[in-house]
N, C-alpha and C positions, 0 to 999 in steps of 0.2 A: 509517283503520280503517274509515271509513264506506264507501269505495270497496270494501274487501275484503267487507264484509257485503253491499253491493249487487251483488257479483260471486258470491255463494252461499258465500262462505268462512266457515263458521259459529263457528269457534274463533279467537278472538284473544287474544293474551297480551302484556302490556306488561312490560318490565324497567326499573326505575328505582331511583335512590338516593334519591328523595324530595325532589328540588329543587322549589323553589317553582313554576317552570314547569310541571314534571310534575304538581303538585297542581292547578295552574290547569287543565291540559288535562283531567285526569280529572273536574274539578268542572264543567266548561263544554262543551268540544269533544268530548271522548269518552264522556260519560255514557250508559251504556247499551250502549257499543260494545265493551267489553273483557270478556272473560269470566274472566280471572285476571291478577292483577298480582304480578310478582315484585318485592319489595322488597331491594336488596342493601345489606348492611352488612358491615363489616371488623372489627367488635370489639362485645362484649357491652356496653360502657358508652362514654360519650362520650370519655373520655381516649383509649382504644385506637382507637376508630373515627375520631375527629377527627385523630389523629396522621397516619393514613393519608389520609384523605379531604379534611382542611381543617377549620377551625373552623366549628361550627354544623352540620356534615353529620349526626351522629347525631341532633340535634334535628329537623332536616328529616325524616329517616327515620322517626323516631317520630310526627311529625305526620302523615305520610302513613298510616301504619298506623292512627292515629285516625280519619283520614278514611275510610279502607277498612271500618274496623269500622263506623263510623256509618252509611255506606251499604250495609252488608251485602255489600260486593264480596269476592269469595273472593280471598285472597292466601296467598303462600308468602313466608318470609324465607329469602333466601340468604346465605351467608357465605363469604368467602375466608379460607382459613387459610393 
């Protein structure tokens, strides 16, 4: 993302399902380099989402949303039906 910014590309977006690695990148390596984050989920609760994405996936997505709110980073929730 830094290379894109340095090349004059002003709008950068990231799509994630909230994995711990993605949270780490946003906290450290991508801080201030992403304009909008799309958080992808497959259900409105852990039971439904985790049945598709695996155990703990919903918790990770919600932790990502909490981080984005804390940092005032714009985000959108995307869902697959």
